[in-house]
N, C-alpha and C positions, 0 to 999 in steps of 0.2 A: 390380286387377291382376296376382295370383293367377289368381284363375278360372277368369277363361280363357284363361292362359298353360297350364291342369292338361289341360284336354281338347286342346289343339293338339300337348301331348306325345302323348298318347293318341291322339290319329288317324296324328301321327307315327312313331309305337311300329308301330304293327297294321298301317299300312301296309310300314313294311320290314319285320315276320318275314314279312309275307301276302308281299311280295317275297320273302320266300327260301328257298319254300318250294315244289320245283320238282317233277317229279314223273316223268320222268326217270332218276335212277342208277345208272353204275355204280362197281364198286366200283376199277376203274386210276385210275381221273381225278379229280380233279379242282377246285377254278376254274378259269382259267379254258381250261388245255389242259382239261376236262369240256366246256364249251361251245364250243369248236371241236371236238372231235369227233363231243359233239349232233349238227351241224351237218353236217359232213361223209356220217357215217352214216344219218345223219334222209335225209337225198337220197339217200340211194344206195340207203335199202329204201324210201324211192317213187316214185326211176326205179321198181325191180324188180315190186316193187306196181303199178304205173301200167302194165308189156309185161305182166302177170301177167294183169293180170284188168281191164283194159282199159275194160268198162262196169260196168262190178261193183264199187260203194261197201263191197257191206259187207265183201266176198270184198278187195278190196282194204287194209282195216283190217285185217282177220286177220292178212293179208304181211304186212305195216305190222308187226306187233305178233309174229309172229315170228320175221323179221327181225335185228329189234332187239333181243328175247333175243333169240337167236344170237351175235349180236357183243358183248353184257355187260350192255346193258344193263336193271336193273326198273322197270316201271314200274309207278305208287303213283298212281292219282289222289286228287286232293285233299290231295295230304300223306300218307294213307294209306299208312301202315307207315312214314311216314321219317323217319329219324330222323341229328343233327343229327353227326359225326365230326369228329375231329382229328387232323390231319397226324400221325407219328409222329415221335418228335423225338431 
């Protein structure tokens, strides 16, 4: 029975750690506030990029990344450069 639980624990740990790494970070937000602000800011940037380049997906992507960067978001594809931070006490 112990041998069966070890793989289950390892799979659960991998899923949990994979879910923790997000490609977008912001120095001023964390937790649920970061999720909320990301939804707001990414929607704003999507609309701006779509209006600026309605038929050019590549240009939309560039515009979106620039807009998010201007709003203070940092992009870390596949968790590159991602560091875990704790809130100051």
